[in-house]
Structure formats: structure tokens, C-alpha cells
C-alpha positions in Angstrom: -22.4 17.2 10.5 -20.1 14.6 12.4 -16.8 14.6 11.4 -15.5 11.6 9.7 -12.8 9.8 12.1 -11.4 7.3 9.6 -8.4 5.4 10.9 -8.0 7.8 13.8 -9.3 5.7 16.9 -7.0 2.9 15.6 -4.1 4.7 14.2 -1.5 3.7 16.8 -2.6 0.1 16.6 -2.4 0.1 13.0 1.2 1.6 13.0 2.3 -0.8 15.7 0.9 -4.0 13.5 2.7 -2.4 10.5 6.0 -2.2 12.6 5.8 -5.5 13.9 5.1 -7.2 10.7 8.0 -5.4 9.0 10.3 -6.4 11.9 9.3 -10.0 11.6 9.9 -10.3 8.1 13.4 -8.1 8.1 14.4 -11.1 10.7 13.5 -13.7 8.7 14.9 -12.4 5.6 18.0 -11.6 7.3 18.3 -15.1 8.5 17.6 -16.9 5.0 20.4 -14.9 3.6 22.5 -15.8 6.4 21.9 -19.5 6.0 22.0 -19.3 2.2 25.6 -17.7 2.6 26.9 -21.1 3.8 25.6 -22.7 0.7 24.8 -20.6 -2.2 22.5 -22.8 -4.1 20.7 -20.8 -6.9 18.0 -23.1 -6.9 17.3 -22.7 -3.5 17.3 -18.8 -3.7 15.1 -19.2 -6.7 12.6 -21.1 -4.6 12.7 -18.4 -1.9 11.7 -15.9 -4.7 8.8 -18.0 -5.9 6.1 -16.8 -3.4 7.5 -13.2 -3.8 6.9 -13.6 -7.1 3.3 -15.5 -6.9 2.3 -12.4 -4.5 2.8 -9.8 -7.1 0.3 -11.6 -9.7 -2.3 -12.7 -6.8 -2.6 -9.0 -5.8 -3.0 -8.2 -9.7 -6.2 -10.4 -9.4 -7.3 -9.3 -5.9 -7.2 -5.5 -7.0 -8.9 -6.2 -10.0 -11.4 -7.8 -8.3 -11.5 -5.2 -5.6 -12.1 -2.4 -8.2 -14.9 -4.9 -10.0 -16.9 -5.3 -6.7 -16.5 -2.2 -4.7 -14.8 0.5 -6.7 -18.0 2.4 -7.9 -18.2 3.4 -4.1 -15.1 5.0 -4.2 -13.9 8.5 -5.8 -13.1 7.8 -9.5 -9.3 8.9 -8.8 -9.2 6.0 -6.0 -10.2 3.6 -9.1 -7.5 4.9 -11.1 -5.1 4.7 -8.4 -5.8 1.2 -7.6 -5.6 0.3 -11.2 -1.9 1.9 -11.1 -1.3 -0.2 -8.3 -2.4 -3.5 -10.0 -0.5 -2.5 -13.6 2.7 -2.0 -11.2 2.2 -5.6 -9.5 1.8 -7.3 -12.8 5.1 -5.7 -14.2 6.9 -6.9 -10.5 5.5 -10.5 -11.4 7.2 -10.3 -14.9 10.4 -8.8 -13.2 10.7 -11.1 -10.1 9.8 -13.8 -12.8 13.2 -13.0 -14.9 14.9 -13.5 -11.5 13.5 -16.8 -10.9 14.3 -18.0 -14.3 17.9 -16.5 -14.3 18.4 -18.7 -11.1 17.5 -21.6 -12.9 13.8 -21.8 -11.2 10.3 -21.7 -12.4 8.0 -18.8 -12.6 4.6 -19.8 -10.8 1.5 -20.0 -12.6 -0.6 -21.5 -9.5 -0.2 -20.6 -6.1 2.6 -22.1 -3.9 1.9 -24.3 -1.2 4.1 -22.1 1.2 1.5 -19.3 0.2 -1.8 -20.9 0.1 -2.8 -19.8 3.8 -1.6 -16.3 2.7 -3.7 -16.4 -0.4 -6.9 -17.8 1.0 -6.7 -15.3 3.9 -6.8 -12.5 1.1 -9.6 -13.8 -0.6 -11.5 -14.6 2.4 -10.9 -10.7 3.4 -12.2 -9.9 0.0 -15.4 -11.3 0.6 -15.7 -10.1 4.2 -15.7 -6.3 3.8 -14.7 -3.6 1.0 -11.7 -2.8 3.2 -10.5 -5.9 4.8 -8.6 -7.0 1.8 -7.1 -3.6 1.6 -6.1 -3.8 5.3 -4.4 -7.2 4.7 -2.4 -6.5 1.5 -1.3 -3.0 3.5 -0.1 -5.3 6.3 1.7 -7.7 3.6 3.4 -5.0 1.6 4.5 -3.3 4.4 5.8 -6.7 6.0 7.4 -7.3 2.6 9.6 -3.8 2.9 11.2 -5.3 5.7 13.0 -7.8 3.2 14.3 -5.2 0.9 17.7 -4.3 2.7 18.5 -7.7 3.0 17.5 -8.3 -0.5 19.3 -5.7 -1.9 22.5 -6.5 -0.3 22.0 -10.0 -1.2 21.4 -8.8 -4.8 25.1 -7.3 -4.9 26.5 -10.0 -3.3 25.2 -12.6 -5.6 25.4 -10.4 -8.9 26.8 -13.3 -10.8 24.0 -15.3 -10.0 21.3 -12.7 -10.7 22.7 -9.6 -12.4 19.3 -7.7 -12.9 18.2 -8.2 -9.2 19.7 -5.1 -7.6 18.1 -2.9 -10.4 14.4 -4.7 -10.1 14.4 -4.3 -6.6 15.3 -0.8 -6.9 12.2 -0.2 -8.9 10.1 -2.2 -6.6 11.0 -0.6 -3.5 10.2 2.9 -5.3 7.0 1.4 -6.4 6.4 0.3 -2.9 6.3 3.4 -1.5 3.3 4.3 -3.7 1.2 1.1 -2.8 2.0 1.9 1.0 0.7 5.3 0.9 -2.3 4.3 -1.0 -3.4 1.5 1.4 -3.2 4.1 4.2 -5.2 7.0 2.2 -7.7 4.4 1.2 -8.1 2.9 4.7 -8.2 6.5 6.1 -10.6 7.7 3.7 -13.1 5.2 3.7 -13.2 3.8 7.2 -16.5 5.2 8.7 -17.7 3.3 11.6 -16.6 1.2 14.6 -17.5 -1.9 12.6 -15.3 -0.9 10.0 -12.3 -0.2 12.1 -12.8 -3.6 13.8 -12.5 -5.3 10.3 -9.5 -3.5 9.6 -7.8 -4.7 12.8 -9.1 -8.0 12.3 -7.8 -8.4 8.7 -4.2 -6.8 9.7 -3.8 -9.1 12.6 -4.5 -12.0 10.6 -2.3 -11.3 7.9 0.4 -10.4 10.4 0.3 -14.3 11.6 1.3 -15.1 8.5 3.8 -12.6 6.7 7.2 -14.2 7.8 6.4 -17.6 7.0 7.8 -17.9 3.4 11.0 -15.7 4.3 12.3 -18.1 6.8 15.0 -20.5 5.8 13.4 -23.7 6.9 10.6 -22.8 4.8 12.3 -22.6 1.4 11.7 -25.6 -0.4 12.5 -25.8 -4.4 8.9 -26.3 -5.8 7.0 -24.4 -3.3 
């Protein structure tokens, strides 16, 4: 029997894509909060959180569709893990929504224009291959982790504007450790062929090109 190689042959490339994504978002988030410190308008901060919040609920939609389309080809325990992930993303949508409302903004119920390309890619990946959307969200969530230090620091600095944010993001950080580990586990478990590996790298690279956009100060506009 041929030994399954999983991500093995491309693990170094995957790790590099993840590191690049996190680094790009870290720089963008730090740039936003440096700019925000010059004029701490809570509505602008609310607008910065809007695409974060939307991604939480769109992950719910995507993960549930991943389970519906492809889940019966996975081990039952992995269906359970994906369902837990989906539930936590729904919680995050509610939690980040509270931050936005506290800042005077509106919680998104449709895809923000600034996140449209991200959203379209996610669903295109879901149509292409059973692992492509998993690869794309794994890069997206890895990238989001690059913003956490700046977000937590800002949550303390602007506690008067968003008193719940620090506690909320501490919980999100904890949950994201599970999400990232699950993505790695699923990809390594179900990647079997060179074509699978090509699809994973394609999805990750395409998502890498988009992840930092909504974190940059020049792209934060109230309402989108």
C-alpha cells in the first residue's frame, strides 16, 4: 500500500504562504491603528470591523455548505469538528456585531463592497474542489491572526469606545487556534494527489492576494 503523503511535499510552501499572509495583515492593521490614533472617530473604527464581522457569518454559510456538499466523504469526527467551527463563527458574528453597534455602526447583513472579491473567491473555491475552500479560509484565518495583537492593544487603548472588545477578542483568539489546527488537519488528511496539492496551493495563493485589503486605512470607508 502506498503511503499517503498529504501536504508533505508542499508543506514548506504552505507554511510560507501562511507566514506571508499573517505578516501582510499585521502590517496593515498596525498601519490602520496608527492612522486611527490621529483622529479616533468611532464610526471609522466601526467601519474597520464591518468586513471582519461579515467574514464571520460568511464562514458559517461556507462551512455548512462544505459539510452539505462534501461532508459525507470525510470522517464523522471531522464533520463534527467542522460543525463546531461553524457554530463558533456564528458566535463571533454576534460578538463582533456588538462591538460595531457599541461604536455606533451597523452590523452587516450583506457582503460589504470591500469584502466582495474575498467572498467571490471563497465560493469559487467551494465549487472547484472539496478542499479548495478549506485552503482559502485557512489562509484567510491565518492572515486574520496577524491583526490580533494590534486589535487587542487598541481594545485596551480605546476601551471607552468599545468596552467589550478586549474580552471578545481574547475569546476569538482562543477559538482561532482550533480553527487553524482544524484546517491543517483536514488538508493534510484528505490531500491525496498532486492535483489536490495544486488546488490547495492555488486557493491559498489567490486568497493571499486579497487578505490585507480591508485592513488598510485607505480602504476603510463607513458603509463598506
